[in-house]
MARBA-3410 file (N, C-alpha, C, O; in Angstrom, 1 decimal):
102
117.8,113.8,87.2,118.3,112.6,87.9,117.2,112.0,88.8,117.3,110.8,89.1 ~ 116.3,112.8,89.3,115.3,112.3,90.2,114.0,111.9,89.5,113.0,111.7,90.2 ~ 114.0,111.7,88.2,112.8,111.3,87.5,112.2,110.1,88.1,111.0,110.1,88.4 ~ 112.9,109.0,88.2,112.3,107.8,88.7,111.9,107.9,90.2,110.8,107.4,90.5 ~ 112.7,108.5,91.0,112.4,108.7,92.4,111.0,109.5,92.5,110.2,109.1,93.4
110.8,110.4,91.7,109.6,111.2,91.8,108.4,110.5,91.2,107.2,110.8,91.5 ~ 108.6,109.6,90.3,107.5,108.8,89.6,107.0,107.7,90.4,105.9,107.2,90.1 ~ 107.7,107.2,91.4,107.3,106.1,92.2,106.0,106.3,92.9,105.8,107.4,93.4 ~ 105.2,105.3,93.0,104.0,105.3,93.8,104.3,104.8,95.2,104.4,103.6,95.4 ~ 104.4,105.7,96.1,104.8,105.4,97.5,103.5,105.0,98.3,102.4,105.5,98.0
103.7,104.3,99.4,102.6,104.0,100.3,103.0,104.9,101.6,104.1,104.9,102.0 ~ 101.9,105.6,102.0,102.1,106.5,103.2,101.5,105.9,104.4,100.4,105.3,104.4 ~ 102.2,106.0,105.5,101.8,105.5,106.8,102.1,106.4,107.9,102.9,107.3,107.8 ~ 101.5,106.1,109.1,101.8,106.8,110.3,101.1,108.1,110.5,100.6,108.7,109.5 ~ 101.0,108.6,111.7,100.3,109.8,112.1,101.1,110.9,112.7,100.8,112.1,112.6
102.2,110.5,113.4,103.0,111.4,114.2,104.0,112.1,113.3,104.9,111.4,112.7 ~ 104.0,113.4,113.2,104.9,114.2,112.5,106.2,114.4,113.3,106.1,115.1,114.4 ~ 107.3,113.9,112.9,108.6,114.0,113.7,109.4,115.1,113.1,110.6,115.3,113.5 ~ 108.9,115.9,112.2,109.6,117.0,111.7,110.7,116.6,110.6,111.5,117.4,110.3 ~ 110.6,115.4,110.1,111.5,114.9,109.1,110.7,114.2,108.0,109.7,113.5,108.3
111.2,114.3,106.8,110.6,113.6,105.7,111.3,112.2,105.6,112.5,112.2,105.4 ~ 110.6,111.2,105.9,111.2,109.8,106.0,110.7,108.9,104.8,109.5,108.7,104.7 ~ 111.6,108.4,104.1,111.3,107.5,102.9,112.1,106.3,103.1,113.3,106.3,103.3 ~ 111.5,105.1,102.9,112.1,103.8,103.0,112.0,103.1,101.7,110.9,102.9,101.2 ~ 113.1,102.6,101.2,113.1,101.7,100.0,113.4,100.3,100.6,114.4,100.1,101.2
112.4,99.4,100.3,112.5,98.1,100.9,112.2,97.0,99.9,111.8,97.2,98.8 ~ 112.5,95.8,100.4,112.1,94.6,99.6,111.0,93.8,100.4,111.1,93.7,101.6 ~ 110.0,93.4,99.7,108.9,92.7,100.3,109.3,91.4,100.9,108.6,90.8,101.8 ~ 110.4,90.8,100.5,110.9,89.5,101.0,112.0,89.6,102.1,112.5,88.6,102.5 ~ 112.4,90.8,102.4,113.5,91.0,103.3,113.1,91.1,104.8,112.2,92.0,105.1
113.6,90.3,105.6,113.3,90.3,107.1,113.8,91.6,107.7,113.1,92.1,108.6 ~ 114.9,92.1,107.3,115.4,93.4,107.9,114.4,94.5,107.5,114.2,95.4,108.3 ~ 113.9,94.5,106.3,113.0,95.5,105.8,111.7,95.4,106.6,111.1,96.4,107.0 ~ 111.2,94.2,106.8,110.0,94.0,107.6,110.2,94.6,109.0,109.3,95.3,109.5 ~ 111.3,94.3,109.6,111.6,94.9,111.0,111.7,96.4,111.0,111.2,97.0,111.9
112.3,96.9,110.0,112.5,98.4,109.9,111.1,99.1,109.7,110.8,100.1,110.4 ~ 110.3,98.5,108.8,108.9,99.1,108.7,108.1,99.0,109.9,107.3,99.9,110.3 ~ 108.2,97.8,110.6,107.5,97.6,111.9,108.0,98.6,112.9,107.2,99.1,113.7 ~ 109.2,98.9,113.0,109.8,99.8,113.9,109.2,101.2,113.7,108.8,101.9,114.7 ~ 109.0,101.6,112.4,108.4,102.9,112.1,106.9,102.9,112.5,106.4,103.9,113.0
106.3,101.8,112.2,104.8,101.7,112.5,104.6,101.7,114.0,103.7,102.4,114.5 ~ 105.5,101.0,114.8,105.3,101.0,116.2,105.5,102.5,116.8,104.9,102.8,117.8 ~ 106.4,103.2,116.1,106.6,104.6,116.6,105.5,105.5,116.1,105.4,106.7,116.5 ~ 104.7,105.1,115.1,103.6,105.8,114.5,104.0,107.1,113.9,103.2,108.0,113.7 ~ 105.3,107.2,113.5,105.7,108.4,112.8,105.3,108.3,111.3,105.2,107.2,110.7
105.2,109.5,110.7,104.8,109.5,109.3,106.0,109.1,108.4,107.2,109.6,108.7 ~ 105.8,108.3,107.5,106.8,107.8,106.5,106.1,107.3,105.3,105.0,107.0,105.2 ~ 107.0,107.3,104.2,106.5,106.7,103.0,107.5,105.6,102.6,108.7,105.6,102.9 ~ 107.0,104.6,101.9,107.9,103.5,101.5,107.4,102.9,100.2,106.3,103.1,99.7 ~ 108.3,102.1,99.6,108.0,101.4,98.4,108.8,100.1,98.4,109.9,100.0,98.9
108.1,99.0,97.9,108.8,97.7,97.8,109.5,97.7,96.4,108.8,97.6,95.4 ~ 110.8,97.9,96.4,111.5,98.0,95.1,111.4,96.8,94.3,111.3,96.8,93.1 ~ 111.3,95.6,94.9,111.2,94.3,94.2,109.9,94.2,93.5,109.7,93.3,92.6 ~ 108.9,95.0,93.8,107.6,94.9,93.1,107.5,95.9,91.9,106.5,95.9,91.2 ~ 108.5,96.7,91.7,108.6,97.6,90.6,109.0,96.8,89.3,109.6,95.8,89.4
108.6,97.4,88.1,109.0,96.8,86.9,110.6,96.8,86.8,111.2,97.7,87.4 ~ 111.1,95.8,86.2,112.6,95.6,86.2,113.3,96.9,85.8,114.3,97.3,86.5 ~ 112.9,97.6,84.7,113.7,98.8,84.3,113.6,99.9,85.3,114.5,100.6,85.5 ~ 112.4,100.1,85.9,112.2,101.1,86.9,113.1,100.8,88.1,113.7,101.7,88.7 ~ 113.1,99.5,88.5,113.9,99.1,89.7,115.4,99.4,89.4,116.1,100.0,90.3
115.9,99.1,88.2,117.3,99.4,87.9,117.6,100.9,87.9,118.6,101.3,88.5 ~ 116.7,101.7,87.3,116.9,103.1,87.3,116.8,103.7,88.7,117.7,104.6,89.0 ~ 115.9,103.2,89.5,115.8,103.7,90.9,117.1,103.5,91.7,117.6,104.4,92.3 ~ 117.6,102.3,91.6,118.8,101.9,92.4,120.0,102.8,91.9,120.8,103.2,92.7 ~ 120.1,103.0,90.6,121.1,103.8,90.1,121.0,105.3,90.6,122.0,105.9,91.0
119.8,105.8,90.5,119.6,107.2,91.0,119.9,107.3,92.5,120.5,108.3,92.9 ~ 119.4,106.3,93.3,119.7,106.4,94.7,121.2,106.4,95.0,121.7,107.2,95.8 ~ 121.9,105.5,94.3,123.4,105.4,94.5,124.1,106.7,94.1,124.9,107.2,94.8 ~ 123.7,107.2,92.9,124.3,108.5,92.4,124.0,109.7,93.3,124.9,110.5,93.6 ~ 122.8,109.8,93.7,122.3,111.0,94.4,122.9,111.0,95.8,123.3,112.1,96.3
122.9,109.9,96.5,123.3,109.9,98.0,124.7,109.3,98.2,125.1,109.3,99.3 ~ 125.3,108.9,97.1,126.7,108.4,97.2,126.8,107.3,98.3,127.8,107.3,99.0 ~ 125.8,106.5,98.4,125.9,105.4,99.4,125.3,104.1,98.7,124.2,104.2,98.1 ~ 126.0,103.1,98.8,125.6,101.8,98.2,124.2,101.4,98.6,123.8,101.6,99.8 ~ 123.4,101.0,97.6,122.0,100.6,97.9,122.0,99.2,98.6,122.2,98.2,97.9
121.6,99.2,99.9,121.4,98.0,100.6,120.1,98.2,101.3,119.8,99.2,101.9 ~ 119.3,97.2,101.3,117.9,97.3,101.8,117.8,96.9,103.3,118.5,95.9,103.7 ~ 117.0,97.6,104.1,116.2,98.7,103.7,117.1,100.0,103.6,118.2,100.0,104.2 ~ 116.7,100.9,102.7,117.5,102.1,102.4,116.6,103.3,102.9,115.6,103.6,102.3 ~ 117.0,103.9,104.0,116.3,105.0,104.6,116.8,106.3,104.2,118.0,106.6,104.3
116.0,107.2,103.6,116.3,108.6,103.2,115.6,109.5,104.1,114.4,109.5,104.2 ~ 116.3,110.4,104.8,115.7,111.4,105.7,116.0,112.8,105.1,117.1,113.2,104.8 ~ 114.9,113.6,105.0,114.9,114.9,104.5,115.7,115.1,103.2,116.4,116.1,102.9 ~ 115.6,114.0,102.4,116.3,114.1,101.1,117.8,114.3,101.1,118.4,114.8,100.2 ~ 118.4,114.0,102.3,119.8,114.3,102.4,120.6,113.2,103.2,121.7,112.8,102.7
120.1,112.8,104.3,120.8,111.7,105.1,120.3,110.4,104.7,119.1,110.2,104.4 ~ 121.2,109.4,104.7,120.8,108.0,104.3,121.4,107.0,105.3,122.5,107.2,105.8 ~ 120.6,106.0,105.6,121.0,104.9,106.4,120.7,103.7,105.5,119.6,103.5,105.1 ~ 121.7,102.8,105.3,121.6,101.6,104.5,121.6,100.4,105.4,122.6,100.3,106.2 ~ 120.6,99.6,105.4,120.5,98.5,106.3,119.7,98.9,107.5,119.5,100.1,107.8
119.3,98.0,108.3,118.5,98.3,109.5,119.2,97.9,110.8,119.4,96.7,111.1 ~ 119.7,98.9,111.6,120.2,98.8,112.9,119.3,99.7,113.8,119.4,100.9,113.7 ~ 118.4,99.1,114.6,117.4,99.8,115.3,117.9,101.0,116.0,117.4,102.1,116.0 ~ 119.1,100.9,116.7,119.6,102.0,117.5,120.0,103.1,116.6,119.8,104.3,116.9 ~ 120.6,102.8,115.4,120.9,103.9,114.5,119.7,104.6,114.0,119.7,105.9,113.9
118.7,103.9,113.6,117.4,104.5,113.1,116.8,105.3,114.2,116.3,106.5,114.0 ~ 116.8,104.8,115.4,116.2,105.5,116.6,116.9,106.8,116.8,116.3,107.9,117.0 ~ 118.2,106.8,116.9,119.0,108.0,117.1,118.9,109.0,115.9,118.7,110.2,116.2 ~ 119.0,108.5,114.7,118.9,109.4,113.6,117.6,110.1,113.4,117.5,111.3,113.1 ~ 116.5,109.3,113.7,115.2,109.9,113.6,114.7,110.6,114.8,113.7,111.3,114.8
115.4,110.5,115.9,115.0,111.1,117.2,113.8,110.4,117.8,113.0,111.1,118.4 ~ 113.7,109.1,117.7,112.6,108.4,118.3,112.9,107.7,119.6,112.1,107.1,120.2
END
């Protein structure tokens, strides 16, 4: 089930280890995604992300299906996965701050 998730070429950013594995699935054209990524950059925490809209069509479709099936949460961007178990769909700064402990 995680074949596509593991094959993705992620971009890694940040220096501060917050003790959580943070992955963001975003769209390059999405204002909420830009704000979410900037929030993480401002906190300088370690995270990885991928712009889903930049992936080939088939890969994008497989990825969205795998995310939905694995985390049982509708895929809405940005899609934040923490420690491969917790998910936040969409960007509400307060929710991200509390969930990540920032």
